C-alpha positions as CSV (number, residue, x, y, z in Angstrom):
1,M,-49.6,57.9,16.8
2,V,-51.7,57.4,13.7
3,K,-53.9,60.3,12.7
4,F,-56.3,58.6,10.4
5,A,-57.7,55.1,9.9
6,E,-56.3,54.4,6.4
7,A,-52.7,54.8,7.7
8,E,-53.3,52.6,10.7
9,A,-54.8,49.9,8.5
10,R,-51.8,50.1,6.1
11,M,-49.3,49.9,9.0
12,F,-50.8,47.3,11.3
13,K,-53.6,45.3,9.6
14,N,-52.6,41.7,8.9
15,I,-48.9,42.4,9.6
16,F,-47.0,39.8,11.6
17,V,-43.4,39.7,12.8
18,D,-41.2,36.5,12.7
19,R,-40.0,35.9,16.2
20,K,-36.6,34.6,15.1
21,T,-35.6,36.8,12.2
22,K,-37.7,39.9,13.1
23,R,-39.0,40.2,9.5
24,K,-42.5,41.6,8.7
25,I,-45.0,39.4,6.9
26,R,-48.4,40.4,5.7
27,A,-50.8,37.5,6.0
28,N,-54.3,36.4,6.9
29,P,-54.6,36.1,10.7
30,L,-56.6,32.8,10.4
31,K,-53.8,31.2,8.4
32,V,-51.2,32.5,10.9
33,Q,-53.2,31.0,13.8
34,A,-53.5,27.7,12.0
35,G,-49.7,27.5,11.5
36,K,-49.9,27.6,7.7
37,I,-47.7,30.8,7.4
38,R,-44.0,30.3,7.8
39,G,-41.3,32.9,8.3
40,R,-38.7,33.7,5.6
41,G,-35.1,32.7,5.3
42,K,-33.0,29.8,6.4
43,N,-34.6,29.5,9.9
44,A,-38.2,29.7,8.8
45,G,-40.6,28.8,11.5
46,T,-44.3,29.3,12.3
47,A,-43.6,31.5,15.4
48,L,-45.2,34.9,14.4
49,R,-46.5,37.7,16.5
50,P,-48.7,40.8,15.6
51,K,-46.8,44.0,14.9
52,R,-46.8,46.2,18.1
53,K,-48.3,49.6,18.0
54,K,-46.0,52.2,19.6
């Protein structure tokens, strides 16, 4: 899908999706794994997943 590395890094590197609200968050993977990053909004939780590559 992506033709060059810069575009792939911009679209997928360090981007996580909140499992409840489906909002994208750019964060350090180590902090996400440690549970220090929370989702946005009223139902903010620590359940995040990496953005899927289509």
